[in-house]
TORFI-279336 format. One record per residue: residue number from 0; x negated, y, z of N, C-alpha, C in turn. Coordinates in steps of 0.001 Angstrom, whole numbers, always signed. Layout:
<atoms>
resi, n.east, n.north, n.up, ca.east, ca.north, ca.up, c.east, c.north, c.up
NUM, X, Y, Z, X, Y, Z, X, Y, Z
...
</atoms>
This chain:
<atoms>
resi, n.east, n.north, n.up, ca.east, ca.north, ca.up, c.east, c.north, c.up
0, -805, -1542, +61, -159, -100, -62, -831, +1318, +87
1, -1948, +1181, +955, -2598, +2390, +851, -3480, +2527, -403
2, -3960, +1512, -1302, -4557, +1439, -2471, -3479, +2273, -3577
3, -2256, +2034, -3731, -1377, +2390, -4154, -1157, +4000, -3967
4, -930, +4229, -2669, -796, +5694, -2381, -1860, +6368, -2912
5, -3028, +5854, -2741, -4380, +6623, -3016, -4479, +6767, -4417
6, -4062, +5964, -5479, -4492, +5849, -6764, -3379, +6960, -7357
7, -1802, +7101, -6937, -1137, +7891, -7248, -1549, +9207, -6922
8, -1826, +9639, -5669, -2368, +11007, -5269, -3506, +11468, -6101
9, -4610, +10503, -6383, -5440, +10817, -7295, -5356, +11340, -8605
10, -4349, +10669, -9187, -3732, +10903, -10542, -3194, +11871, -10582
11, -2095, +12341, -9579, -1468, +13653, -9591, -2285, +14863, -9357
12, -3312, +14915, -8522, -3970, +15713, -8081, -5090, +16088, -9139
13, -5268, +15110, -10340, -6107, +15422, -11131, -5384, +16292, -12518
14, -3932, +16131, -12347, -3253, +16949, -13256, -3260, +18221, -13314
15, -3704, +19222, -14583, -3951, +20548, -14473, -2514, +21188, -13857
16, -1728, +20877, -14054, -244, +21501, -13326, -528, +21535, -12028
17, -1255, +20412, -11145, -1107, +20562, -9734, -2016, +21738, -9356
18, -3107, +22217, -9758, -3893, +23129, -9601, -3730, +24665, -10452
19, -2665, +24527, -11484, -2351, +25577, -11907, -1075, +25751, -10752
20, -180, +25190, -10126, +754, +25537, -9154, +301, +25919, -8084
21, -959, +25213, -7593, -1612, +25910, -6474, -2057, +27239, -6429
22, -2845, +27772, -7921, -3325, +29143, -8096, -2397, +30022, -7976
23, -951, +29848, -8650, -8, +30375, -8675, +614, +30811, -7117
24, +823, +29543, -6360, +1408, +29790, -5208, +669, +30935, -4154
25, -840, +30395, -4278, -1860, +31364, -3707, -2016, +32644, -4064
26, -1514, +33097, -5285, -1461, +34343, -5675, -271, +35040, -5252
27, +1064, +34234, -5265, +2163, +34810, -4830, +1923, +35149, -3458
28, +1461, +34122, -2753, +1597, +34505, -1050, +449, +35794, -969
29, -250, +35686, -1512, -1477, +36681, -1491, -745, +38174, -1475
30, +49, +37967, -2430, +356, +39723, -2862, +1455, +39867, -1938
31, +2371, +38947, -1595, +3280, +39299, -651, +3206, +39415, +1015
32, +1935, +39021, +1401, +1388, +38915, +3000, +66, +39718, +3303
33, -587, +39991, +2329, -1765, +40647, +2747, -1319, +41953, +3069
34, -424, +42682, +2702, +41, +43957, +3117, +152, +43965, +4706
35, +551, +43086, +5318, +1074, +42843, +6870, -123, +42797, +7493
36, -1462, +42416, +6896, -2625, +42317, +7733, -3065, +43925, +8117
37, -2283, +44589, +7458, -2965, +46040, +7239, -2028, +46992, +8712
38, -1261, +46111, +8961, -388, +46816, +10485, -1551, +46838, +11628
39, -1411, +48172, +12170, -2339, +48859, +13207, -1881, +49953, +13834
40, -2288, +50082, +14802, -1761, +51534, +15560, -2329, +52851, +14969
41, -1643, +53746, +14762, -2007, +55273, +13932, -2669, +55976, +15267
42, -3649, +56726, +14633, -3845, +57829, +15303, -2946, +58849, +15327
43, -2757, +59533, +14375, -1879, +60607, +14168, -1093, +60635, +12758
44, -292, +61336, +12670, +587, +61384, +11497, +104, +61570, +10070
45, -1326, +61908, +10192, -1861, +62200, +8933, -2050, +60821, +8130
46, -2097, +59822, +8794, -2213, +58739, +8258, -966, +58033, +7634
47, +383, +58396, +7860, +1472, +58222, +7124, +1775, +58613, +5917
48, +1802, +58003, +4795, +2211, +58637, +3601, +3470, +57886, +3038
49, +4271, +58883, +2631, +5558, +58211, +2476, +5685, +57608, +1023
50, +6517, +56382, +771, +6496, +55406, -671, +7234, +56449, -1360
51, +7539, +56104, -3104, +8322, +56488, -3638, +9801, +56096, -3079
52, +10846, +56731, -3478, +11899, +56231, -3283, +12825, +55216, -3526
53, +11880, +54509, -4723, +12560, +53262, -5160, +11744, +51885, -4876
54, +10484, +52366, -3846, +9934, +51572, -3143, +10172, +51441, -1812
55, +11370, +52221, -1059, +11660, +52467, +403, +12259, +50655, +549
56, +12824, +50092, -284, +13644, +49030, -148, +12369, +47888, +659
57, +11403, +47913, -148, +10213, +46787, +460, +9467, +47284, +1434
58, +9590, +48691, +1513, +8728, +49181, +2624, +8785, +48474, +3925
59, +7938, +48414, +4825, +7729, +48074, +6391, +6908, +48636, +7206
60, +6549, +48314, +8272, +6078, +49028, +9330, +4364, +49391, +8790
61, +3768, +48789, +8137, +2608, +49192, +8005, +2400, +50246, +6670
62, +3654, +50295, +6190, +3774, +51570, +5293, +4188, +52955, +6213
63, +4501, +52745, +7433, +4939, +53865, +7988, +6511, +53635, +8550
64, +7376, +52663, +8022, +8766, +52692, +8201, +8751, +51861, +9248
65, +10172, +52085, +9867, +10617, +51458, +11316, +11938, +51668, +11067
66, +12804, +50479, +11793, +14118, +50388, +12127, +14789, +51570, +12234
67, +15841, +52367, +11810, +16688, +53256, +12303, +17660, +52797, +13722
68, +18080, +53498, +14711, +18862, +53035, +15553, +20554, +53161, +14572
69, +20969, +52674, +15383, +22610, +52562, +14832, +23191, +53531, +14612
70, +23234, +54697, +15550, +23510, +56101, +15434, +22651, +56867, +14413
71, +21425, +56718, +14163, +20650, +57290, +13337, +21069, +56705, +11496
72, +21522, +55319, +11611, +21959, +55028, +10451, +23465, +55561, +9961
73, +24223, +55621, +11020, +25526, +56172, +11012, +25443, +57427, +10059
74, +24354, +58359, +10853, +24127, +59957, +10485, +23842, +59996, +9148
75, +22607, +59224, +8796, +21882, +58976, +7581, +23038, +58551, +6341
76, +23671, +57698, +6627, +24594, +57132, +5596, +26003, +58343, +5571
77, +25905, +59057, +6376, +27056, +60413, +6226, +26461, +61465, +5553
78, +25343, +61782, +5562, +24869, +62855, +4557, +24356, +62200, +3423
79, +24294, +60843, +3260, +24213, +60200, +2029, +25713, +60484, +1155
80, +26500, +60175, +1987, +27949, +60556, +1205, +28187, +61691, +703
81, +27544, +62807, +1638, +27856, +64141, +1460, +27090, +64323, +154
82, +25944, +64017, -119, +25325, +64385, -1473, +25957, +63781, -2798
83, +26613, +62387, -2210, +27177, +61557, -3325, +28344, +62361, -3714
84, +29389, +62577, -2862, +30371, +63585, -3053, +30193, +64564, -4081
85, +28853, +65451, -3578, +28792, +66571, -4239, +28213, +66407, -5765
86, +27214, +65398, -5688, +26570, +65436, -7125, +26905, +64335, -7968
87, +27802, +63205, -7311, +28105, +62184, -8447, +29585, +62397, -8660
88, +30379, +62638, -7551, +31965, +62803, -7698, +32317, +64126, -8373
89, +31371, +65201, -7756, +31872, +66424, -8463, +32662, +67326, -7579
90, +32855, +66855, -6269, +33777, +67646, -5488, +32858, +68970, -4967
91, +33775, +70002, -5019, +33238, +71498, -4233, +32205, +71082, -3104
92, +31518, +71910, -3022, +30469, +71709, -1592, +31353, +72197, -463
93, +31834, +73138, -442, +32521, +73868, +854, +33598, +72754, +1518
94, +34435, +72057, +501, +35300, +71260, +935, +34582, +70190, +1518
95, +33347, +69517, +847, +32490, +68391, +1356, +32147, +68636, +2663
96, +31437, +69539, +2862, +30965, +70539, +4207, +32253, +69969, +5328
97, +33425, +70520, +4936, +34396, +70522, +5861, +34618, +69103, +6165
98, +34803, +68398, +5249, +35408, +66881, +5510, +34217, +66287, +6520
99, +32920, +66136, +6009, +31632, +65636, +6556, +31790, +66290, +8044
100, +31540, +67743, +7992, +31516, +67845, +9473, +32709, +67706, +10591
101, +33796, +67542, +9990, +34926, +67209, +10826, +34733, +65653, +10899
102, +34066, +64754, +9946, +33831, +63482, +10530, +33217, +63353, +11340
103, +32027, +64158, +11854, +30928, +63833, +12452, +31431, +64272, +13830
104, +32054, +65073, +14020, +32822, +65290, +15504, +33781, +64180, +15648
105, +34039, +63141, +15351, +34829, +62095, +15634, +34107, +61070, +16207
106, +35137, +60007, +16854, +34104, +58569, +17025, +33845, +58034, +15745
107, +32891, +56918, +15952, +32507, +56359, +14591, +33997, +55789, +13805
108, +34505, +54811, +14558, +35919, +54464, +13960, +36714, +55425, +13020
109, +36860, +56351, +14023, +37931, +57224, +13345, +37574, +57944, +12603
110, +36114, +58046, +12541, +35816, +59018, +11449, +35575, +58520, +10019
111, +35419, +57022, +10124, +35283, +56208, +9036, +37264, +56188, +8441
112, +38078, +56007, +9412, +39370, +56021, +9080, +39946, +57232, +8382
113, +39198, +58555, +9016, +39705, +59586, +8237, +38723, +59871, +6809
114, +37508, +59468, +6736, +37047, +59576, +5278, +38144, +58556, +4329
115, +38443, +57625, +4980, +39186, +56595, +3762, +40474, +57350, +3416
116, +41193, +58389, +4378, +42205, +59153, +4259, +41879, +60263, +3004
117, +40679, +60906, +3472, +40364, +62060, +2574, +39768, +61946, +1484
118, +38933, +60642, +1532, +38394, +60049, +186, +38635, +58990, -332
119, +40236, +58714, -1024, +40390, +57166, -1168, +40202, +56780, -2472
120, +39191, +57340, -3081, +38646, +56865, -4352, +36999, +56303, -4134
121, +36847, +56226, -2883, +35493, +55561, -2284, +35717, +54262, -1928
122, +35680, +53537, -2726, +35588, +52096, -2329, +34871, +51502, -1300
123, +35516, +50485, -469, +34846, +49952, +786, +34229, +50951, +1444
124, +34807, +51709, +2277, +34280, +52749, +3266, +33610, +52044, +4584
125, +34288, +51017, +4753, +33699, +50462, +6062, +32456, +49810, +5758
126, +32435, +48943, +4883, +31168, +48484, +4087, +30353, +49512, +4175
127, +30311, +50504, +3934, +29645, +51817, +3381, +28405, +52046, +4587
128, +29613, +52319, +5672, +28522, +52950, +6813, +28232, +51632, +7890
129, +28699, +50219, +7666, +28453, +49128, +8417, +27444, +48153, +7648
130, +27199, +47953, +6558, +26715, +46921, +5958, +25210, +47638, +5776
131, +24260, +46584, +5898, +22709, +46571, +6141, +22312, +47511, +7309
132, +20999, +47637, +7395, +20363, +48173, +8634, +19085, +49095, +7799
133, +19464, +50319, +8112, +18700, +51507, +7749, +17192, +51478, +8088
134, +16146, +52207, +7474, +14730, +52064, +7963, +14357, +53411, +7571
135, +13378, +54163, +8405, +13134, +55620, +8202, +11513, +55819, +8697
136, +11211, +56613, +8264, +9596, +57169, +8060, +9291, +57847, +9699
137, +8488, +56863, +10057, +8515, +57183, +11649, +7206, +57997, +11982
138, +7244, +58695, +12968, +5946, +59505, +13376, +5132, +58458, +14193
139, +3467, +58817, +14314, +2693, +57621, +14600, +3150, +57018, +16224
140, +3639, +58446, +17290, +4138, +58213, +18314, +5232, +56950, +18042
141, +6511, +57024, +17503, +7410, +56062, +17285, +7019, +54792, +16652
142, +5991, +54937, +15843, +5387, +53598, +15077, +4678, +52875, +16129
143, +3471, +53796, +16871, +2959, +52804, +17982, +3482, +52400, +18983
144, +4839, +53179, +19366, +5707, +52452, +20524, +6622, +51343, +19987
145, +7121, +51263, +18724, +7462, +50443, +17968, +6824, +48910, +18167
146, +5686, +49137, +17491, +4783, +47952, +17699, +4196, +47346, +19122
147, +4082, +48194, +19825, +4008, +47996, +21329, +4751, +46953, +21891
148, +6354, +47324, +21646, +7503, +46700, +22230, +7539, +45317, +21481
149, +7139, +45240, +20187, +7199, +44102, +19466, +6165, +43115, +19757
150, +4977, +43427, +20307, +3948, +42696, +20256, +4236, +42300, +21795
151, +4760, +43082, +22654, +5267, +42571, +24101, +6097, +41226, +24218
152, +6870, +41315, +23219, +7781, +40288, +23008, +7279, +38982, +22628
153, +6388, +39013, +21362, +5675, +38102, +20780, +4405, +38379, +20282
154, +3288, +37345, +19886, +2139, +37644, +19454, +2246, +37979, +17878
155, +1410, +38992, +17477, +1300, +39338, +15883, +1356, +38061, +15069
156, +522, +37219, +15379, +818, +35997, +14460, +1887, +35125, +14381
157, +3095, +35260, +15492, +4110, +34565, +15396, +4969, +35283, +14324
158, +4437, +36549, +14073, +5754, +37554, +13140, +4727, +37231, +11897
159, +3406, +37182, +11759, +2958, +36914, +10377, +3159, +35461, +10226
160, +3122, +34489, +10591, +3406, +33019, +10209, +4668, +32830, +10003
161, +5932, +33819, +10453, +6968, +33456, +9821, +7003, +34219, +8363
162, +6538, +35388, +8416, +6802, +35984, +6801, +5798, +35070, +6140
163, +4485, +34358, +6502, +3968, +33276, +5401, +4586, +32221, +5145
164, +5417, +31648, +5994, +5626, +30573, +5402, +7387, +30968, +5012
165, +7793, +31888, +5095, +8962, +32206, +4069, +8544, +32477, +2411
166, +7360, +33329, +2565, +6900, +33091, +1198, +6255, +32129, +341
167, +5581, +31512, +1338, +5221, +30036, +883, +6305, +28845, +176
168, +7249, +29151, +1432, +8195, +28089, +1192, +9118, +28556, +75
169, +9343, +29478, -626, +10404, +29871, -1620, +9399, +29653, -2848
170, +8113, +29712, -3119, +7259, +29277, -4089, +7175, +27854, -4393
171, +6959, +27156, -2886, +6616, +25716, -2836, +7795, +24936, -3307
172, +9036, +25248, -3062, +9908, +24250, -3566, +10057, +24328, -4889
173, +9611, +25486, -5472, +9503, +25469, -7406, +8351, +24298, -7917
174, +7373, +24735, -6816, +6152, +23623, -7023, +6614, +22091, -7038
175, +7601, +21757, -6094, +7968, +20463, -6063, +8672, +20005, -7385
176, +9694, +21028, -7731, +10508, +20837, -8980, +9659, +20401, -10160
177, +8456, +21208, -10059, +7507, +20748, -11245, +6824, +19401, -11042
178, +6242, +19397, -10045, +5004, +18457, -9717, +5478, +16648, -9556
179, +6868, +16780, -8874, +7177, +15669, -8114, +7877, +14580, -9488
180, +8335, +15620, -10789, +8627, +14689, -11639, +7612, +13824, -12499
181, +6285, +14574, -12211, +4696, +13846, -12758, +4709, +12704, -11676
182, +5067, +12993, -10540, +4689, +11846, -9781, +5308, +10532, -9985
183, +6877, +10575, -9715, +7596, +9349, -9889, +7678, +9206, -11284
184, +7697, +9880, -12268, +7964, +9176, -13442, +7344, +8079, -13863
185, +5574, +7686, -14047, +5305, +6889, -14563, +5579, +5612, -14230
186, +6239, +5428, -12911, +6965, +4016, -12172, +8154, +3509, -13028
187, +8713, +4613, -13934, +10167, +4643, -14365, +9695, +4241, -16196
188, +8489, +4072, -16447, +8330, +3381, -17895, +8947, +2076, -17367
189, +9142, +1477, -18886, +9740, +417, -19354, +8977, -971, -18340
190, +7925, -977, -19089, +6977, -2154, -18471, +6782, -2089, -17024
191, +6545, -919, -16759, +6006, -484, -15205, +7414, -992, -14205
192, +8710, -647, -14499, +9555, -623, -13815, +10075, -2301, -13682
193, +10043, -2883, -14995, +10391, -4435, -15049, +9158, -4948, -14312
194, +7919, -4610, -14329, +7137, -5220, -13442, +7108, -5136, -11862
195, +7664, -3965, -11264, +7774, -3683, -10189, +8862, -4731, -9727
196, +10305, -4669, -10626, +11118, -5232, -10202, +11175, -7019, -10188
197, +10154, -7308, -10664, +9673, -8652, -10668, +8680, -9240, -9861
198, +7842, -8556, -9636, +6547, -9041, -8697, +7210, -9115, -7231
199, +6807, -9880, -6839, +6913, -10375, -5091, +6344, -8981, -4269
200, +6602, -7775, -4561, +6268, -6750, -4038, +7532, -6205, -2534
201, +6765, -6189, -1550, +8019, -5846, -479, +8709, -4359, -800
202, +9873, -4633, -547, +10867, -3400, -1121, +10444, -2300, -48
203, +10350, -2606, +1299, +10193, -1519, +2322, +8729, -983, +1948
204, +7773, -1644, +1684, +6563, -1270, +1299, +6383, -359, +36
205, +7080, -753, -776, +6916, -112, -2333, +7854, +1323, -1916
206, +8664, +1446, -1153, +9523, +2668, -991, +8412, +3525, -356
207, +8020, +3016, +1097, +6994, +3865, +1983, +6313, +4313, +1122
208, +5396, +3553, +220, +4075, +3949, -523, +4850, +5150, -1298
209, +5536, +4752, -2105, +6148, +5858, -2908, +6755, +7228, -2091
210, +7267, +7107, -1169, +7682, +8153, -188, +6309, +8905, +395
211, +5640, +8050, +1217, +4448, +8350, +1723, +3368, +9364, +756
212, +3359, +8661, -437, +2461, +9523, -1407, +3074, +10756, -1684
213, +4251, +10660, -2403, +4858, +12317, -2555, +4580, +13303, -1617
214, +5110, +13145, -151, +4735, +14046, +927, +3578, +14167, +1076
215, +2434, +13176, +1073, +1096, +13886, +979, +664, +14598, -211
216, +987, +14219, -1391, +904, +15376, -2545, +1402, +16758, -2081
217, +2767, +17154, -1715, +3021, +18171, -1458, +2511, +18811, -113
218, +2305, +18147, +873, +1523, +18451, +1902, +81, +18990, +1957
219, -902, +18227, +793, -1844, +18534, +415, -2198, +20173, -244
220, -857, +20307, -873, -786, +21700, -1390, -643, +22615, -481
221, +98, +22301, +719, +396, +23377, +1404, -692, +23614, +2537
222, -1233, +22316, +2710, -2811, +22441, +3685, -3689, +23357, +2801
223, -4154, +23025, +1756, -5031, +23794, +1027, -4683, +25474, +1172
224, -3587, +25657, +688, -3295, +27112, +882, -3191, +27843, +2018
225, -3076, +26910, +3099, -2850, +27454, +4390, -4240, +27672, +5001
226, -4975, +26410, +4813, -6557, +26685, +5082, -6919, +27967, +4495
227, -6567, +28314, +3362, -7548, +29779, +2605, -6882, +30916, +3719
228, -5593, +31079, +3688, -4879, +32290, +4172, -5767, +32140, +5608
229, -5726, +30996, +6535, -6088, +31308, +7764, -7486, +31408, +7919
230, -8413, +30912, +6909, -9850, +31502, +6699, -9934, +33289, +6344
231, -9029, +33577, +5384, -8887, +34919, +5119, -8692, +35860, +6679
232, -7779, +35470, +7015, -7344, +36028, +8377, -8509, +36162, +9546
233, -9160, +34704, +9756, -10081, +34954, +10538, -11479, +35327, +10025
234, -11805, +35805, +8906, -12814, +36402, +8660, -12460, +37802, +8804
235, -11407, +38411, +8599, -11226, +39762, +9149, -10451, +39999, +10321
236, -10792, +39276, +11234, -9860, +39585, +12645, -10398, +40516, +13344
237, -11703, +40695, +13051, -12292, +42090, +13986, -11554, +43291, +13355
238, -10992, +43349, +12305, -9961, +44537, +11975, -8814, +44731, +12494
239, -8236, +43877, +13158, -6971, +43740, +13957, -7044, +44573, +15089
240, -5690, +45222, +15380, -5740, +45854, +16987, -4995, +44962, +17854
241, -4956, +43722, +17499, -4138, +42676, +18537, -4853, +41329, +18534
242, -4336, +40695, +19487, -5081, +39256, +19821, -4502, +38402, +18337
243, -5441, +37625, +18035, -5274, +36901, +16358, -5551, +35597, +17077
244, -4235, +34428, +16921, -4625, +32941, +16868, -4113, +32329, +15806
245, -4737, +32130, +14593, -4729, +31700, +13665, -3783, +30457, +13526
246, -3813, +29734, +14560, -3193, +28437, +15112, -1599, +28675, +14654
247, -1463, +29900, +15032, +147, +30232, +15212, +697, +30330, +13468
248, -171, +30355, +12376, +437, +30063, +11245, +427, +28481, +10795
249, +21, +27636, +11426, +318, +26352, +11127, +1248, +25607, +12324
250, +1698, +26478, +12868, +3102, +25819, +13509, +4092, +26652, +12941
251, +3936, +27458, +12433, +5523, +27709, +11452, +5461, +27126, +10030
252, +4203, +27305, +9587, +4044, +26478, +8279, +4591, +24848, +8466
253, +4306, +24207, +9164, +4718, +22847, +9191, +5889, +22896, +9572
254, +6431, +23412, +10584, +7818, +23352, +10989, +8823, +23779, +9787
255, +8289, +24555, +9264, +9116, +25140, +8064, +9124, +24314, +6854
256, +7741, +24005, +6283, +7597, +23181, +5231, +7653, +21789, +5099
257, +7212, +20926, +6139, +7461, +19526, +6406, +8542, +19129, +6249
258, +9517, +19179, +6767, +10889, +18866, +6881, +11411, +18735, +5447
259, +11422, +19798, +4480, +11750, +20096, +3099, +10876, +19304, +2060
260, +9729, +18759, +2549, +8655, +18041, +1941, +9367, +16616, +1977
261, +9669, +16075, +3238, +10309, +14825, +3393, +11304, +14657, +2663
262, +12555, +15860, +2732, +13681, +15556, +2116, +13620, +15532, +884
263, +12696, +16679, -53, +12721, +16609, -1518, +11867, +15382, -2204
264, +11106, +14856, -1288, +10604, +13508, -1696, +11331, +12456, -1808
265, +12084, +12387, -673, +13258, +11356, -709, +14098, +11494, -1825
266, +14755, +12795, -2181, +15732, +12842, -2902, +15305, +12695, -4211
267, +13950, +12916, -4702, +13326, +12608, -5948, +13033, +10948, -6114
268, +12965, +10175, -5004, +12606, +8695, -5174, +13961, +8247, -5069
269, +15153, +8550, -4291, +16563, +8057, -4645, +16870, +8219, -6179
270, +16674, +9379, -6801, +17216, +9591, -8184, +16302, +8773, -9322
271, +14994, +8703, -9025, +13948, +7797, -9656, +14582, +6283, -10015
272, +15229, +5987, -8695, +15462, +4538, -8727, +17041, +4342, -9303
273, +17644, +5427, -9052, +19313, +5320, -9307, +19407, +5407, -10966
274, +18879, +6491, -11431, +18786, +6939, -12950, +17458, +6470, -13856
275, +16476, +5662, -13088, +15486, +5545, -13760, +14576, +6756, -14289
276, +14762, +7684, -13432, +13866, +8880, -14004, +14249, +10157, -12886
277, +13122, +10616, -12541, +13401, +11665, -11359, +13965, +13089, -11727
278, +13832, +13170, -12890, +14717, +14410, -13592, +16114, +14811, -13060
279, +16902, +14021, -13170, +18249, +14329, -12582, +18288, +15050, -11246
280, +17132, +14861, -10214, +17247, +15033, -9089, +16823, +16625, -8963
281, +16329, +17347, -10036, +15847, +18943, -10284, +17284, +19628, -9915
282, +18417, +19518, -10612, +19689, +20432, -10640, +19939, +20346, -9141
283, +20016, +19219, -8467, +20465, +19301, -6996, +19730, +20048, -6190
284, +18240, +20028, -6194, +17222, +20890, -5444, +17107, +22330, -5932
285, +17580, +22087, -6933, +17908, +23558, -7344, +18841, +24444, -6881
286, +20147, +23641, -6561, +21454, +24014, -6076, +21188, +24660, -4655
287, +20091, +23307, -4063, +20096, +23708, -2796, +18735, +24807, -2423
288, +18426, +25159, -3337, +17180, +26400, -3123, +18578, +27746, -2912
289, +19103, +27742, -3919, +20321, +28622, -3856, +21157, +28967, -2852
290, +21638, +27472, -2076, +22297, +27456, -1141, +21519, +28056, +361
291, +20079, +27457, +92, +19490, +28040, +1385, +19161, +29607, +1200
292, +19398, +30085, +152, +18858, +31714, +97, +20333, +32501, -9
293, +21316, +31643, +215, +22878, +32529, +274, +23010, +33200, +1778
294, +23558, +34023, +1737, +23514, +34665, +3253, +25160, +34781, +3471
295, +25233, +35760, +4569, +26656, +35842, +5111, +27097, +37268, +5169
296, +28341, +37562, +5178, +28500, +39339, +5872, +29355, +38914, +7167
297, +28909, +39426, +8230, +29423, +39385, +9262, +30735, +40448, +9212
298, +31375, +40198, +10463, +32637, +41053, +10464, +32272, +42658, +10646
299, +31331, +42826, +11074, +31023, +44356, +10827, +30675, +45004, +9827
300, +30496, +43558, +9096, +30055, +44228, +7489, +28443, +44110, +7026
301, +27609, +43575, +7981, +26617, +43381, +7845, +25804, +42321, +7061
302, +24976, +42182, +6102, +24560, +40832, +5667, +23454, +40329, +6172
303, +23339, +39229, +6172, +22129, +38421, +6779, +22025, +37029, +6447
304, +20634, +36387, +6448, +20539, +34875, +5921, +20677, +34234, +7139
305, +21364, +33137, +7060, +21534, +32086, +7894, +20825, +30947, +7715
306, +20560, +29973, +8975, +20151, +28980, +8604, +21149, +27763, +8660
307, +21290, +27076, +7612, +22297, +25977, +7177, +21723, +24662, +7317
308, +22555, +23680, +7794, +22451, +22534, +7876, +21926, +21995, +6118
309, +20859, +21356, +6060, +20419, +21243, +4966, +19666, +22172, +3956
310, +19103, +23163, +4388, +18699, +24253, +4216, +17100, +23679, +3612
311, +16737, +24011, +2710, +15153, +23726, +2329, +14175, +24622, +2429
312, +14222, +25939, +2630, +13704, +26972, +2609, +14103, +27813, +3756
313, +13338, +28541, +4543, +13770, +29415, +5505, +13393, +30663, +5300
314, +14368, +31548, +5232, +14057, +32822, +5031, +13992, +33985, +6054
315, +13114, +34751, +5912, +12991, +36015, +6806, +12755, +37215, +6174
316, +13735, +37744, +5844, +13879, +39147, +5019, +13533, +40427, +5613
317, +14080, +40013, +7093, +13603, +41447, +7749, +12975, +42142, +7930
318, +12674, +43278, +8192, +11127, +43678, +8439, +10590, +42986, +9427
319, +8965, +43142, +9401, +7907, +42324, +9881, +8102, +42121, +11443
320, +8549, +43068, +12421, +8737, +42891, +13616, +9962, +42821, +14140
321, +11019, +42274, +12808, +12382, +42368, +13298, +12655, +40513, +13065
322, +11578, +39809, +12261, +11564, +38562, +12293, +12135, +37724, +13537
323, +12596, +36768, +13467, +12656, +35842, +14886, +13408, +34323, +14231
324, +13293, +33424, +14947, +13730, +31922, +14844, +15129, +32183, +15089
325, +16220, +31400, +14575, +17344, +31250, +14642, +17655, +30224, +15765
326, +18613, +30434, +16630, +18743, +29633, +17570, +18784, +27977, +17439
327, +19385, +27745, +16299, +19531, +26224, +15730, +18170, +25760, +14925
328, +17120, +26686, +14806, +16108, +26321, +14294, +15867, +24996, +14312
329, +15085, +24574, +15345, +14569, +23113, +15890, +15370, +22049, +15316
330, +16541, +22060, +15989, +17624, +20805, +15787, +17926, +20817, +14055
331, +17876, +22022, +13065, +18142, +21985, +11868, +17003, +21273, +10967
332, +15992, +21649, +11521, +14700, +21067, +10766, +14839, +19456, +11124
333, +15011, +19095, +12659, +15156, +17728, +12417, +16297, +17027, +11862
334, +17159, +17738, +11850, +18171, +17146, +11101, +17783, +17303, +9403
335, +17087, +17968, +8746, +16550, +17691, +7708, +15652, +16517, +7478
336, +15022, +16425, +8454, +14002, +15449, +8463, +14851, +13856, +8740
337, +15677, +14044, +9319, +16937, +12571, +9572, +17315, +12531, +8040
338, +17858, +13434, +7581, +18510, +13459, +6293, +17971, +12488, +5308
339, +16390, +13089, +4916, +15317, +12412, +4382, +15055, +11058, +4455
340, +15233, +10578, +5757, +15042, +9317, +6325, +16180, +8662, +5703
341, +17372, +9037, +5849, +18832, +8400, +5441, +18622, +7973, +3941
342, +18276, +9132, +3413, +18213, +9086, +1707, +17230, +8018, +1308
343, +16117, +7869, +2131, +14968, +6845, +1669, +15306, +5808, +2311
344, +16220, +5311, +3134, +17001, +4328, +3461, +17966, +3554, +2260
345, +18525, +4751, +1836, +19620, +4603, +750, +18740, +3913, -577
346, +17180, +4450, -781, +16830, +4156, -1821, +16138, +2876, -1589
347, +16014, +2536, -473, +15460, +797, -138, +16593, -27, -538
348, +17784, +238, -240, +18953, -687, -530, +19443, -596, -1769
349, +18912, +384, -2627, +19390, +482, -3674, +18144, -621, -4714
350, +17216, -325, -4706, +15961, -696, -4870, +15888, -2259, -4986
351, +16532, -2892, -3900, +16819, -4359, -3276, +17874, -4843, -4233
352, +18850, -3774, -4587, +19958, -4447, -5625, +19671, -4601, -6870
353, +18366, -3752, -7222, +18197, -3756, -8745, +17308, -4778, -9074
354, +16392, -5543, -7937, +15434, -6011, -8363, +16011, -7454, -9181
355, +15100, -7835, -10022, +15694, -9167, -10686, +15590, -10476, -9943
</atoms>
């Protein structure tokens, strides 16, 4: 069994697509994560440079942007509506001033109800004021205070580990969609398939060797990229204003990635046996990628991602210091592992039934 695993791993790791995928993932993760390593305490406001308006959506604390309070966000949206009514709708400026000033002197919900009455042509007024979380360009004092408060809750590398696993995870599942068919397809060639079903090969050993081999192929890619990331952080550790424990990167990487690797490997294995081809598994995994990235809108109109059962990617789209593990993170990841084991067990049963 070890020989089979070793042989198949060597074959797939010699495939140029494997190395192209590694390089592509490494570049993607570097581009999206390297900026977080520039987060530090500021000396004065001269270090803060506003970004272009179209880039504010992607700006984070290293760019000088921090979350608004609920009240700040409400006021910001109020003045944004004022500009919109004047510049886009074409309402009289004095009339708009009167409406907005009246609204600002009301309680929040009463103000929203008032604006709905005065501006019935504006759709989803509730959603306008309650959806999303604003960010603002902070002062050095505000930014330093925000960073200190966040670091008191968790280590810097906890936040970085979550962002790293987020970006690696989203690109890694596409890597699996490309590389796993090359891993499983050779065993479905006619001569090989018939030989495997007629030779006295232990069903469980064959399934286990296929499953472990594919898991190790996926895990090897994750380990290589994470070792490079860990080395990069370690080399630059003297530049940080915070204590750095690179082991935290592994904690989040393995907990976020390993269950997905086990599950995806098991699904490709099952479909390879069921359809004599791994390619039909691709649409299912792609649908699960979309399912994993779908969010929900809460009763107060705010959109957020949630960790669903069966999700194969874990998203942390919040600002760097706003990321956190969901309450059901560990149970959901254990559930995904169990789901992979069940799928692998189904592969054993199906393989046994197909034997000649």
